[in-house]
VODRENDO-65900 format. One record per atom (N, C-alpha, C): residue in one letter; x, y, z negated. Coordinates in steps of 0.001 Angstrom, whole numbers, plus 500000, padded with zeros to 6 digits. Each point is the difference from the previous one (the first is absolute). Layout:
% residues N
aXYZ...
//
This chain:
% residues 603
m507327493137477966m499158501193500069m500299500943498842v500158499440498756v500267500828498834v501326500721500147g501027499272500497g501306500624500176g499960501144500987a499262499799501111a499901501065501007a499295501219499420l498929499790499226l499286501121499384l500904500742499022a500808499271499247a500877500631499023a501043500878500664r500573499530501094r501042500779500681r499431501243500669r498829499872500616r499477501106500796r499054500918499223n499560499586498836n498993500768499263n500408500123498533p500978500839499725p500475500140498616p498931500527499052l498994500766500506l498943500498499126l499213498854499367v499723498968500788v499249498852499482v500790499320498887v501293499771500258v500845499337499001v500117500855498748a500214501312500185a500151500887498845a498722500067499176a498828500089500684a498733500067499268a499734498705499237a500250498856500637a499777498717499324a500948499836498820t501265500387500187t500990499899498915t499638500914498840g499608501254500347g499621500941498950g498774499535499227l499016499428500706l498807499506499328l500346498854499050a500830499066500484a500400498872499142a500790500479498798a500904500954500197a500800500520498885a499128500744498996g499025500775500508g499108500733499101g499163499067499153l499470498937500603l499196499044499238l500857499242498987a501246499661500397a500895499311499064a500335500892498812a500237501294500273a500315500936498913a498810500149499051r498796499978500537r498807500141499155r499847498786499086l500349498828500501l499863498791499199l501152499821499014l501228500392500414l501187499684499206l500558501195499240a499677501212500443a500592501179499351a498908500908499459s499708501084500754s498997500955499518s499230500586501159h498851500598499680h499175500634501025h500720501209500584e500814500708499178e500689501194500484e501006499641501098i500791498965499745i500975499571501022i499270499521501252s498910499262499813s499214499519501138s499477501165500829d499490501041499315d499463501151500730d501087500717500789v501203500096499421v501109500658500712v500326499241501287i500081498667499902i500332499182501178i498901500119501062l498747499889499531l498902500071500963l499873501387500616f500253501047499205f499956501365500532f501067500194501081a501223499551499696a501079500142500982a499672499228501281t499425498812499847t499619499196501171t498905500696500796l499018500547499277l498875500651500675l500462501218500785v500841500823499405v500473501212500677v500971499643501125g500942499109499701g501030499669500989g499463499271501213c499049499091499774c499461499216501116c498735500618500577g499217500674499155g498775500607500501g500233501291500738g501074500728499648g500282501274500664g500114499888501508p500812499056500540p500092499864501457p498664499649500666l499175499179499319l498709499652500574l499079501208500069v499999500822498930v499181501209499989v500457500953501098y501318500162500114y500543500897501039y499598499521501393h500083498703500238h499659499441501306h498524500237500328t499125499828499004t498572500207500235t499688501466500279v500602500903499202v499778501433500205v500501500435501369l501155499472500401l500539500331501316l499066499516501099g499425498809499827g499053499482500981g498749500859500092l499500500454498865l498831500879500016l500299501307500710a501205500536499776a500390501252500669a500044499824501510r500249498776500439r500072499712501440r498662499497500550g498962500038499172g498670499621500471g499687498528499903r500808499227499254r499740498549499878r499194499748498727y498767499597500200y499079499728498885y500041498509499733a500817499575499032a500277498584499821a499325499448498752a500160498661499837a499329499301498911a500687500183498657d501199500598499964d500765500070498754d499810501310499237i499023500826500392i499789501277499315i499548499769498556i499060499079499797i499510499728498648i501137499481499126a500824499101500549a501131499478499233a500944501126499602t500225500946500899t500882501127499700t499431500871498880l498684500264500057l499366500775498934l500096499266498664a499847498681500018a500096499217498771a501407500065499422i501023499964500860i501388500085499524i500252501347499329v499575501079500651v500205501342499437v499253500157498679a498745499556499950a499214500107498770a500606499163498881a500544498835500326a500612499135498982a501202500677499351v500761500775500766v501147500722499445v499528501040498982f499015500806500384f499564501098499134f499228499500498777l499342498848500118l499206499477498885l500748498931499202h501301499820500317h500864499076499251h499497498554500065q499339499640501079q499541498621500210q500989499306500949y501222499785499461y501097499571500872y499824498562500506f499491499125499164f499809498607500427f499068499920501200a498851500678499900a499052499981501113a500615500600501253g500779501080499832g500627500645501154g500998499103500695v500814499267499209v500995499105500611v499307498862500748i498897499498499481i499252498953500712i499573500515501383i499500501225500051i499568500581501283i501202500172500935v501130500463499452v501214500161500816v500421498663500606l499999498961499169l500409498675500486l499071499510501098m498704500228499830m499030499554500994m500192500746501320q500137501339499919q500095500784501226q501305499725500741s501125500009499293s501288499748500648s500065498577500525g499382499058499287g499994498612500471g499222499826501284g498848500680500103g499218499912501235g500751500548501191e500663501157499814e500768500585501100e501187499107500358a500623499379498991a501138499119500258a499595498774500794l498852499431499668l499527498828500735l499816500310501475e499424501167500298e499757500339501395e501310500274500737r500948500693499328r501299500243500646r500716498689500276y499864499062499090y500636498700500192y499457499300501240a498690500031500157a499376499347501158a500458500637501296m500059501345500027m500403500678501227m501470499747500319g500838499987498955g501416499736500228g500234498600500528r499237499046499477r500138498615500473r499630499885501464a498939500684500411a499589499955501404a501061500624500893s500604501120499554s501007500681500815s501230499127500186e500420499292498941e501182499157500096e499807498889501026s498771499533500175s499734498915500946s500196500430501450l500065501318500236l500099500494501363l501423500374500404d500973499902499090d501342500489500289d500593499369501264a499924498664500080a500585499324501157a499268500367501284l498688500162499900l499196500320501183l500373501364500567l500184500987499130l500249501358500458l501419500185500516a500856498984499837a501362500098500499a500080499831501515r498849499783500671r500013499744501436r500123501257500849a499810501165499420a500033501233500790a501369500151500651p500052500530501227p501303500183500661p500816501072499289k501057499590499310k500850500933499267k501405500101500598i500464498898500602i501365499936500533i499957499834501514a500894500699500690a500174499838501442a501428499556500276h500188499200501058h501332499520500386h500486500871501165r500865500952499701r500448500962501007r501316499551500615i500099500125501334i501222499651500724i500964501182499889a501150499747499399a501028501039499830a501266499528500702g500235500476501218g501124499509500784g499576498837500875e500970499329500600e499680498937500952e499575498707499313r500569499701498827r499720498703499374r499467500100498573t499988501174499452t499636500148498597t498513500282499848i499370499284499095i498597500241499637i499968500322498510e499453501166499667e499947500421498603e498548500128499555d499761499660498743d498668500157499416d499863501395499410v498949500702500397v499752501356499502v498544500090499556w499695500957499131w498626500259499634w499227500496501211v498745499614500082v499178500411501138v499973501524500123d500001500702498867d499965501463500037d501229500591500681a501098499223500052a501243500511500593a500055499806501509v499048499267500574v499992499771501450v499666501307500724q500776500313501023q499781501224500767q499618499652501440v499365500952500665v499612499807501392v501235499691500838g499911498952500817g501119499603500841g500837498882499426d499840499690498714d500760498900499410d499585498676500634s500996499123500188s499718498648500486s499909499064498803l498922499226499952l499744499106498880l499868498569500485v500270499057499120v499755498588500259v498805499571499154i499015499368500642i498831499482499286i500049498478500094r500198499365498885r500163498554499969r498636499305499982p499946498726500348p498729499264499942p499417500023498592g498674500227499927g499328500021498719g500026501344499292e500607501040500607e500084501306499356e498986500974500578l499599500976499177l499137501077500464l500815501036500746v499387500584501023v500636501102500723v500039501204499055p501194500569499707p500094501017498954p499504501382500399v500193500391501265v499554501313500480v499454499838501415d499306501005500495d499513499952501377d501184500097500962g499932499234501094g501091500058500960g499755499117501204t501096499702500747t499918499270501261t501034498880500025v499580498828500493v500927498882500159v500974500316501130i501290499807499756i500999500226501049i500709498710500410e499843498935499200e500646498738500361e499383498873499189g499926498804500598g499511498826499294g498621499576500476h499629498781499624h498690499447500324h499389499432498719s498752500309499765s499311499491498822s498500500158500206t499256499753498944t498565500244499963t499707500787498741v499128500979500105v499739500901498879v498521499933499623d499743499809498719d498644499969499468d499604501414499589q499029500589500717q499552501357499723q498667500044499258s499489498844499588s498647499944499441s499864500832498732m501068500091499209m499916500751498756m499801501497500240v500438500478501170v499929501438500292v498857500329500950t499836499194501056t499028500337501045t498713499186499922g500042498843499305g498833499131499963g499938499023501150e500914500100500961e500047499072501122e500506498650499503p499202498917500146p500360498735499358p501163499265500633f500304500247501291f501002499198500678f501310500755500116p501109499387499573p501312500635500139p500328500293501459v500884500973500200v500371500419501353v501467499660500242p500356499649501247p501410499755500304p500794501297499926a501160499945499389a500838501191499820a501251499867500860r500144500937500922r501189500080500855r500445501443500071a501093500241500690a500528501352500125a498940500937500569g499833501150499362g499039500993500445g498702500013499223l499730498948499195l498744499952499242l500079500932498792a499005500859499856a499914500882498836a499368499243498837l500596500092498822l499510499306498818l499723500999498883l498969499709499209l499647500832498868l500573499404498717s500374500856499089s500493499521498713s498898499223499285g500414498945499292g499040499162499303g499590498772500781t500313499947501303t499729498791500772t501073498958499681l499693498725500270l500848498898499551l500674499306501179n501335499945499963n500761499266501006n499977498517499645l499570499157500938l499739498606499665l501195499072500197e500623500006501201e500916498888500241e501409500380500444g500162500976500864g501326500317500506g500528501316499443a501330500154499966a500603501260499560a499847501055501090l499719501226499590l499818501114500929l500963501135499657t500505500644501029t500730501256499817t499030501124500327f499994501012499178f498878500930499949f500536501417499847r499422500942500718r500401501410499864r498926500764499250a500383500678498929a499058500778499200a499559501238500767e498686500202500095e499450501159500701e499441501047499032r499702499589498778r499498500932498976r500654499674498675p500215500993499147p500501499705498660p498923499312499171s500402499416498897s499055499276499147s498838500879499553s500269501274499716s498964500903499496s498898500261501017q500267499752501296q499010500244501040q499504498714500652s500372498862499461s499652498728500620s498532499651499727q499510499020500758q498615499560499847q499745499496498583y500946499264499446y499848499452498651y499825501132498992q500838501039500125q499914501117499064q498704500783500185q499546500147501247q498744500710500233q498832499271499333i500029498672500033i498943499235499350i500091500164498483l501228499993499447l500150500231498567l499500501385499608d500214500995500866d499478501341499727d498476499996499971l499382499219500904l498542499863499986l499524499342498699v500783499032499513v499653499346498738v500001501022498864r501044500826499939r500081501009498936r498834500983500094a499668500405501222a498886500938500171a498686499367499560a499801498711500343a498775499311499603a499926499861498481r501134499697499366r500037499897498545r499651501339499353a500553501096500555a499768501324499422a498533500402500089q499315499575501076q498601500383500196q499033499047499303k500498498884499494k499144499000499367k499725500419498559p498758500246499632p499716500441498627p500284498879499014p500423500348498768p500242498958499004p498719499263499653i500123498714499787i498842499168499662i499713500139498507q498772500310499675q499637500108498591q499913498603499397r500721499795498897r500053498702499371r498689499664499298l499774498696499850l498772499511499372l499836500564498588a501079499978499211a499923500494498623a499697501488499958d500619500761500893d499792501449499993d498569500366500382r499357499208500856r498614500291500368r499073499837498790w500245498977499193w499190499811498795w500306501073498968a501241500475499976a500381501025499021a499271501317500257i499542500224501215i499336501262500344i498770500229499121w499245498920499694w498809500184499140w500257499613498556f500912499025499776f500214499539498633f500705501063499155t500951500706500565t500732501018499244t499084501132499531p499172500605500875p499077501039499494p499033499474498948a499531498743500189a499081499428499007a500668499897498637t501261499585499998t500736499888498745t500185501365499346l500347500992500799l500201501351499451l498699500553499413l498877499710500641l498708500454499460l499713499352498645v500307498692499872v499805499319498716v500917500605498939c501245500318500384c500933500622499045c499481501351499521i499503500802500930i499474501321499640i498791499852499064a499098499097500350a498815499785499161a500400499506498613t500998499114499933t500464499483498703t500523501131499122y500814500868500595y500561501092499197y498921501005499590v499061500268500899v498931500965499680v499163499516498824f499698498703499957f499099499489498962f500737499552498739t501294499647500132t500706499486498814t501103500908499506r500539500853500847r501153500840499662r501159499154499461n500107498779500518n501017499060499513n500975499676501142p501190500625500024p500964499735501075p500414498529500081t500051499336498845t500403498588500018t498972499142500741a498723500340499840a498959499274500738a500138500242501500v500368501247500366v500217500298501416v501149499158500538l501101499890499226l501127499178500434l499574498537500139a499178499527499046a499529498608500092a499213499781501289v499190500988500394v499264499903501266v500970499922501171l501040500843499984l500985499985501083l500731498667500068v500344499453498818v500746498737499977v499161498862500575v498736499868499541v499178498892500516v499560500256501430a500051501288500435a499602500312501370a501161499909500981t501232499856499479t501147499883500913t499719498884500985p499991500320501296p499473499026500990p500964498866500293c500135499097499019c500854498825500213c499613499198501241p498702499804500265p499650499249501220p500521500668501262l500092501339499986l500507500700501176l501522499964500037i500631500186498835i501457500106499948i500668498638500098l499353498959499469l500625498681499979l499329498983500923a498674499931500001a499318498950500754a500250500123501491v499957501242500510v500212500166501441v501431499635500401p501064500509499297p501353499572500376p500211498491499904v499446499370498956v500158498548499876v499300499288501156s498813500475500370s499298499417501149s500808500181501273v500600501186500145v500807500287501193v501213499077500057i500691499847498863i501167499113499973i499592498571500348a498904499542499418a499538498636500287a499662499838501476a499340501019500574a499635499921501422a501233500043500886i500953500882499681i501230500089500796i500785498696499915s500045499413498801s500701498724499829s499312498889500791r498678499968499945r499274498971500751r500195500177501503a499983501261500462a500227500259501423a501405499574500407a500999500273499134a501380499625500326a500148498500500163e499247499233499219e500034498544500150e499494499568501373r499176500839500620r499489499708501336r500871500631501089g501140500559499616g500877500627500978g499577501398500386v499185500654499140v499509501349500260v500623500936498972i500842500930500452i500673500937499102i499236501319500018v499479500394498840v499235501245499862v500882501022499313k500147501173500623k500942500993499491k499442500877498892s498700500112499859s499441500925499015s498684499472499456g499671500449498780g498727499634499414g498836500573500778a500178501213500526a498922500618500781a499656499152501219a501007499393500621a499747499186501192a499177498766499671i500339499304498909i499255498790499666i498584500352499567e499811501186499423e498655500429499628e499154500306501236q500606500633500998q499241500475501158q499699498910501019l500807498960500052l499783498943500994l498590499416499920g499518499824498793g498682499399499831g498850500887500428l500289501287500260l498961500929500435l499955500160501516a500844499259500713a500118500184501452a498676499783500711r499625500969500829r498805499887500830r500360499898501476a501214500392500361a500479499868501378a501444499499499949v500309499019500833v501356499468500094v500456500129501449v501159500612500178v500550500275501320v501208499096500223f500098499418501202f501079499072500311f500771500470501218d501312499874499932d500827500032501200d499815498669500728k500376499950501279k499836498753500757k501269499156499987t501024500473500694t501192499187500241t500768499741498708g500164498730499659g500730499627498807g499159500015498744t498793500547500083t499101500046498840t498851499026500215l499137500293500967l498946499048500352l500543498860500859t501051500296500760t500615498974500848t501326499566499392l500570498954500565l501272499486499486l501154500947500270g499859500852501011g501051500960500301g501116499447500854h499867498772500453h500994499441500922h499265499151501029p500572499856501188p499267499337501088p499830498504499767t498851499500500454t499744498570500031t499466499654501390v500081498734500351v499538499564501319v498482500060500049a499489500770500978a498546500140500147a499451499062501073g500836499591500959g499514499121501059g501128499508500875v499851498793500511v500953499404500949v499244499714501286h500544500451501132h499310499848501288h500936499331501004a499514498937500615a500800499292500998a499848500673501362a501116500077500754a499974500603501340a500374498994501068d500333498799499592d500406498973500956d499318498690499600e500548498853500462e499329498746499704e500216499531498565l500952500585499299l500228499606498616l498822500418499115p499566499146499083p498924500400499081p500509501021498974e499064500706499391e500366501052499041e500814499432498839r499646498810499545r500715499397498869r501475499785500333e500267499587501259e501384499763500412e500752501318500168v499312501027500507v500633501327500101v500440500471498617l499129499853499029l500353500417498639l501137499153499446r499961498681500256r501038499117499457r501382500380500522l500102500230501292l501294500324500586l500492501374499547a499078500974499994a500389501349499588a500400500023498524a499221499345499133a500294500000498571a501299499271499697a500280498940500755a501237499258499773a501221500885500249v499974500769501082v501127500887500296v500076501133498979e498858500546499643e499977501163499107e500373499667498560q500138498719499662q500427499639498650q501300500672499601l500876500228500956l501313500571499701l500043501510500206s498874500587500375s499973501437500271s499930500810498709s500609501185500021s499897500921498870s498936501064500233h499364499992501183h499007501020500338h498676499702499292h499306501065499577h498761499821499239h498922499281500807l499910500277501327l499006499309500818l500395498538500209g501286499760500138g500457498621500116g499709499198498752q500191500613498848q499696499317498748q498503499699499884a499167500924500511a498554499774499967a499624498812500882i500636499881501172i499725498860500892i500419498696499338a501209499989499401a500480498784499344a499089499609498834e499552500992499231e499107499718498870e498678499408500475e499444500542501093e498747499476500536e500190498586500539g501147499745500630g500275498662500506g500087498978498885r500691500355498920r500094499075498862r498633499791499347r499171501070499969r498689499881499384r499100499047500791r500049500097501334r499122499177500829r500567498602500265l501323499921500192l500604498752500478l500811499281498935h500266500678498883h500723499431498854h501491499810500280e500374499327501076e501417499774500293e500329500539501385l501202500588500122l500458500564501272l501383499444500329p500264499722501272p501337499528500384p501025501115499877r501270499629499815r501065501008499884r500496500364501399p500193501300500238p500479500429501324p501510499831500126v500449499901501225v501439500026500298v500255501142500974m501271500401500081m500423501116500862m499185501270499718f499736500217498700f499206501170499616f500800501277500190r499307501021500481r500619501319500156r498915501059499803e500356501051499254e499047501074499728e500556501339500473t499176500739500700t500308501386500356t499200500891499059a500698500722499116a499355500721498905a498884500899500506g498813499820499402g498863500859500312g499320499707501315s500453498968500748s499425499741501324s499427498608500143g500803498968499673g499510498648500183g501059498959499729v499606498732500187v500896498876499727v499929499005501155t501045499197500109t500018498879500952t500526498773499280g499663498810500524g500476498765499411g499460498813500772a500435498838499585a499563498774500667a499273499102499008i498857499463500424i499217499089499178i499626498790500860d500415498825499548d499674498753500716d500358500097501480g501118500641500296g500452500126501376g499358501126500778h499077500741499421h499352501131500665h500687501303499597q500172500912500952q500573501315499741q498859500959499615i500107500566498820i498925500831499462i500474501451499865i499136500929500413i500244501437499812i498773500573499296v500223500741498934v498905500663499276v500418501442499723g499127500951500365g500350501390499727g499064500962500689s500468501222500143s499204501046500641s499978499806501506a499099500735500676a499912499903501458a501311500416500645s500618501050499491s501263500463500580s501109498979499780f499971499285498866f501022498992499739f499861498836500968l498776499518500208l499832498906500961l500406500430501399t499700501243500370t500401500502501314t501516500004500132s500692500395498920s501469500018500031s500588498602500101q499209498989499608q500451498615500093q499584499336501308g499510500807500931g499631499485501311g498605499453500083l499136500379499042l498615499533500005l499078501214499913p499675500633501147p499184501221499985p498617499742499412v499527500994499209v498661499945499396v499171501118500593n498903499644500643n499133500991500632n498720500158499175g499316501087500240g498739500235499306g500038501286499193s498829500376499491s499876501245499247s500547499839498581e500268501117499374e500503500007498632e498923499465499051p500294498970499199p498980499451499093p499671500986498877e498775499893499467e499580500870498900e500739499659498712r500241498732499748r500690499574498792r501469499710500308p500877500028498996p501366499520500207p499983498554500472t500791499709501018t499939498685500647t501400499487500287a500216498720499739a501238499324500397a499687499082501179y500910499962500957y499841499165501196y500895498774499862v499466498858500452v500718498733499873v500284499445501394g501282499790500299g500399499390501262g500567498610499772v499611499047500850v500484498620499886v500515499568501371d501300499675500055d500628499514501241d499754500947501164g500148501297499751g499924500990501067g498606500418500395r498963499570499258r498622500407500312r499345500591498748l499087500941500224l499263500583498894l498987498966499496a500188499546498755a499147498937499454a498838500534499178g500123501218499469g498909500530499186g500405501251499245t499077500491499212t500239501199499188t499527499729498565i500582500753499081i499625499918498587i499707501422499524e498773500217499525e499590501321499524e500105500080498478f500254501230499517f500182500220498568f498970501002499485a499681499865498723a499103500952499344a500390500071498527d499540501074499373d500196500150498557d498760499428499321r500161498964499204r498872499231499484r499483500565498675l498682499971499823l499361500429498766l500414499067498859r500278500584498831r500289499178498830r498757499173499651h500213498766499633h498854499119499777h499191500405498764q500609500786499071q499270500375498786q499045501175500223v500090500692501157v499289501274500169v498480499847499965p499384499086500738p498520499922499946p499455499778498593s500618499091499243s499526499778498625s500283501212499122l501089500737500280l500289501221499252l498874501006500166m499527500175501226m498929500965500247m498713499602499259q499724498710499938q498818499537499267q500140500271498508r501181499743499444r500223500248498570r499881501483499673l500550500856500867l499921501442499756l498553500472499996a499189499458500908a498581500379500030a499312499593498708i500323498807499489i499413499550498731i500444500890498852l501230500515500075l500556500837498940l499546501456500097g499134500315500965g499422501338500060g500553500923501059v500899499506500849v500551500832501076v498959500112501112r499649501226500352r498938500221500986r500527500225501413e501248500410500135e500529500342501326e501422499481500134t500272499308501101t501366499593500336t500349500605501349v501211500541500096v500417500753501182v501397499566500402m500243499921501313m501343499751500510m500570501302500560l501202500354499563l500748501127500560l501293499455500579t500256500238501277t501190499425500621t500551500916501082g501290499889500213g500638500702501099g500008499186501277d499472498783499948d499998499111501162d498883500393500983r500016499348501170r499009500272501036r498602499602499542r498981500668500557r498628499790499566r499527498571500300s500323499476501178s499528498661500356s500508498960499017s501283500082499659s500571499051499041s499384500182498622a499794501265499595a499429500284498680a498584499454499883e499189500191501039e498611499545499938e499905498478499969t500908499321500685t500008498530499978t500263499482498591i501015500571499342i500333499569498637i498884500368499029a499424501191500165a498925500439499100a498797499074500092a499672499559501214a498867499090500175a500261498665499304q501226499508500103q500339498748499323q499967500156498484a500380501185499508a500072500229498561a498647500298499383g499048500485500808g498719500418499457g499986501447499575i500850500824500628i500066501430499720i499283500750501116l499071500876499639l499188500695500996l500615501322500449s500660500714499091s500534501324500328s501469499885500387v500343500516501190v501368499909500518v500428501359500528l501171500458499553l500642501192500558l501385499580500461s500273500178501296s501244499496500580s500838501129500578e501243499627500392e500957500924500621e500209501237499126l500180499778498700l500139501089499036l501461500236499639l500363501250499815l501279500376499430l499877499986498472p501141500016499265p499908500010498531p499124501122499457a500094501203500580a499187501121499525a498513499757500262d499689499296501097d498592499678500299d499432499046498952k500817499063499532k499543499074498971k499701500743498700v500841500967499657v499764500797498797v498665500733500099a499742500600501161a498742500730500207a498804499064499885a500122498793500554a498896499037499938a499729499570498561v501060499756499232v499829499614498590v499349501131499213s500429501236500252s499419501152499297s498508500136500299q499622499744501244q498589500071500379q499187498922499284l500558498802499911l499308498914499308l499857500294498507k500972500659499404k499909500350498580k498845500966499761q499766500899500946q498874500909499861q498663499260500059s499965498927500792s498750499257500172s499767498964498909f501077499335499544f499835498851499097f500615500202498621g500752501043499801g500635500212498699g501276499205499870t499937498818499415t501186499166499783t500305499186501256v501167500238500577v500414499332501236v501333499292499756v500071498725500368v501230499216499913v500558499817501401m501291500246500163m500674499813501282m500994498854499869v499971499062500954v500899498855500003v500846500066501266g501316500001499849g500885500066501164g501363499435499680d500848499920501033d501332499441499782d501093500750500745g499644500898500913g501010500630500834g500440501357499495i501110500495500532i500470501341499680i498943501021500393n499333499752501137n498976500954500452n498744499975499129d499881499002499110d498864499956499080d500261500790498719a501267500319499727a500361500582498709a499236501277499670p499857500972500927p499233501205499647p498548499710499633a499355499087500725a498610499651499692a499906499270498667l500993499161499674l500023499325498708l500068501018498870a500794501046500202a500127501044498983a498725500821499884a499296500207501115a498802500843500004a498788499296499408a499952498668500071a498848499253499500a499899500102498484t498814499726499464t499851499947498549t500964498976499422v500036498818500609v500970498968499649v500586499447501292g501316500029500127g500670499415501155g500596498648499639i499779499006500862i500529498650499783i500927499665501159a501264499709499691a500978499655501028a500304498517499947l500070499371501182l500478498623500092l501514500046499972g500582499697498854g501429500212499813g500871498809500293a499414498833500300a500817498808500218a500988500198501142h499568500697501060h500886500259501135h499989501467500389g499248500822499270g499839501397500381g501186500861499622p500031501233500527p501111500908499741p499846500722498671a501108500617499551a499993500691498717a499045501181500000a499862500686501135a499146501198500044a498573499657499612a499487498885500495a498629499604499666a499889499648498517a500981499271499476a499961499624498585a500103501216499091q500803500987500395q500136501205499190q498719500820500002a499320500042501135a498796500828500116a498799499356499327a499994498682499885a498821499283499512a499917500018498484d498790499790499494d499755499851498566d500078498540499574v499791499101500959v500007498558499747v500817499346501102v500824499007499642v500825499299500983v499779498500499864l499678499343501123l499870498546500016l501361499393500302l500533499244499061l501311499394500196l499902498637500678v498796499542500275v499801498751500733v499298500326501311d500296499215501018d499460500259501329d498609499388500131d499065500515499194d498648499441499942d499025501146499766i499296500407501045i499125501168499900i498775499733499130s499686498737499722s498856499713499132s500216500523498584r501269500310499647r500282500536498673r499401501395499814v499613500651501092v499309501292499877v498694499813499230a499238498969500362a498752499716499278a500279499584498566d501099499267499774d500368499634498632d500223501257499163a500701500982500571a500288501237499269a498712500746499666v499083500075500961v498720500677499758v499215499265498915e500006498676500062e499252499216499016e500595500164498600i501333499989499894i500652500211498697i499656501379499461s499995500999500869s499664501359499572s498573500078499475r499071499377500703r498597500040499562r499836499307498638r500680498880499803r499936499316498705r500625500867498909m501140500638500327m500656500866499025m499097501153499582r499347500630500971r499120501120499685r498817499536499139r499439498834500329r498845499495499252r500372499745498535i501150499350499783i500411499692498626i500422501267499265a500689500916500689a500397501255499363a498781500804499581l498980500013500848l498784500734499658l499274499348498816q500068498666499917q499437499326498831q500715500451498726s501338500034500056s500778500432498837s499697501439499646i499911500841501018i499716501417499755i498618500173499379g498998499338500587g498642500139499486g499879499516498562f500576498822499721f499950499472498642f500779500895499037g501220500361500388g500862500777499116g499449501377499691l499535500691501027l499460501337499769l498674499933499240g499221498949500231g498759499842499239g500273499842498511v500995499147499667v500382499835498594v500542501305499430s500818500704500802s500561501276499539s498905501017499689l498956500038500835l498896500938499762l499300499692498675v499789498703499739v499369499620498729v500887500401498823l501293499738500088l500930500360498926l500089501508499817m499898500740501113m500031501464499896m498827500504499154v498823499449500220v498818500425499227v500207499689498523i500516498789499712i500241499624498597i501054500900499380a501092500255500754a501085500835499478a499552501430499769s499057500490500800s499538501382499843s499305500232498662f499532498933499355f499388500106498675f501016499779498880g501278499922500361g501039499831498992g500114498596499471m499445499019500687m499978498629499495m501216499181500463i500859500592500840i501209499320500468i501171500968499813t501054499553499337t501200500830499855t500829499909501272p500892500990500240p500866499918501193p500828498720500037a500545499580498837a500820498778499983a499158498775500346a498797499926499424a499120498862500316a499578500039501467g499757501207500514g499650500133501412g501114499526500906a501256500286499608a501136499545500806a500070498484500041v499750499357498850v500019498535499961v498867499434500857m498828500618499935m498886499546500837m500334500129501488q500672501099500328q500372500179501408q500988498928500448e500906499601499109e500941498948500364e499264498680500242a498986499727499172a499200498788500225a499275500080501347l499505501192500310l499339500195501293l500994499833501137d501238500493499778d501051499831501021d500186498531500348v500104499167498968v500229498566500212v498856499398500815a498788500413499684a498836499438500698a499999500374501487v500233501290500290v499933500418501408v501200499473500785i501162499854499341i501169499453500698i499766498536500351l499477499234499049l499716498587500289l498999499862501138n499012500871500024n499036499955501106n500657500385501319a500874501020499954a500668500456501227a500907498925500580l500580499169499125l500907498958500479l499274498921500794r498675499996499956r499249499035500811r500198500239501493v500453501203500371v500287500280501407v501027499012500531k500972499650499172k501067499095500424k499478498581500167
//
């Protein structure tokens, strides 16, 4: 930590070095040499801090460092260089601590943000495939999309068979089969087979870019969050100035005024809050929660409304077996056993779900022989001498086993055994098991309203909301609709937290007071737009983050109350000339140690 501060914050190192050299010169040489060293340190290191504060005031930022800046300027004119350097070291150190915390959080996201579609594989000639930047893709270009890659631009499949996960963009939980003629949006995920793809829009006009534009617009309209320290500075700074004016009026002693400024320098605001923030960010990181800014960790504890996306956030985001139904004399358990045994070798997401459910219920499955898979349609194989077919209705029909009946409401796989329809297997997107307890914890932590915002169908949304314990549901929403809903909630509740994981959630994450992205499997757009990123696939960490924030605020307020109370007492004593600026600086350093030790209790 010390090495990082030294490299990134030369003012802190220079001020500490100058202070040590000045004190050494006073002990070993003379007061004159000491004053020269301390004066040079005060001007050289304090000048940038004064300039930064004045620039902030010109821009309308009323911050906690105004008193410290006045003390630095007064120390120069009154030749109280030791006291001035102490203030410089304190102020620059507090700012350095906060920059360090923010930089550490940003570094933790580097690998996550590398997921954005940056490279496209363009077909150049009959056999050549070249990698180009997504920005270089033009309308009409033929691209190859490999398994596991994001679709780089909007376009149409012209060759190949695969399955595409659109949940990050549309909110639809179930992947769709991709064949020639299917239109795909940028940001969707190709799951299993290679596709040849024709670009229909350039990158600048693609769905992914339009969502990023919404994120920028939401960020631009989002007012800056007033920091905890700055809110306290609004009343403490005028109070200090009034004491300074009264001191000068009654004593006509500029040195006494400087002593008041020195003991009034708001160390609890400049140091205690950043230390509390660092401790809270560090504690959150241990739980797999990356917080990008001090303002975010401060605001989480004030949340009165929490908004959730559905697919991939409240739910697992991938299909699971919801029910097995027998259609012939075979029992349901046997239908599942035969289907799961064949699907063990399948690469299809629904096949993997069947195999997983079979292993969960039956523990062991026989190995299939004569296995064959038709990409995106179904599989065939033999189990214990029985011929098994598992797949879509059209696939079974193509295998000589017609499937009659109406279109099912849920995604369904049909199971054929020895030329007869043996049963069906239905799929659903399952609620995360941590969600009900999460809602209870949030209510205990002071959250009054929980809301689901989703692009999925209303019937599916209401089913999941009922299981989760969420009363307010808005469904079939576009990204812009989610932004509008979040803005409306902010008007009603003030501090609103949005939790999501998809590309279509990114604008709403940016618009919320604090946006939380599930980053374990989510796209870069959501992580970039959010203020907080969960690096573990556990939504209960949302409550952990809120709880850490509330503890951080409580301890920071204790430090502020104690520190400012002591400062007020010292200001009164100093106004009578009973404390010198140098003695006041030493007292402030003792106060610094006390509030920092208290702030570290957050960790």
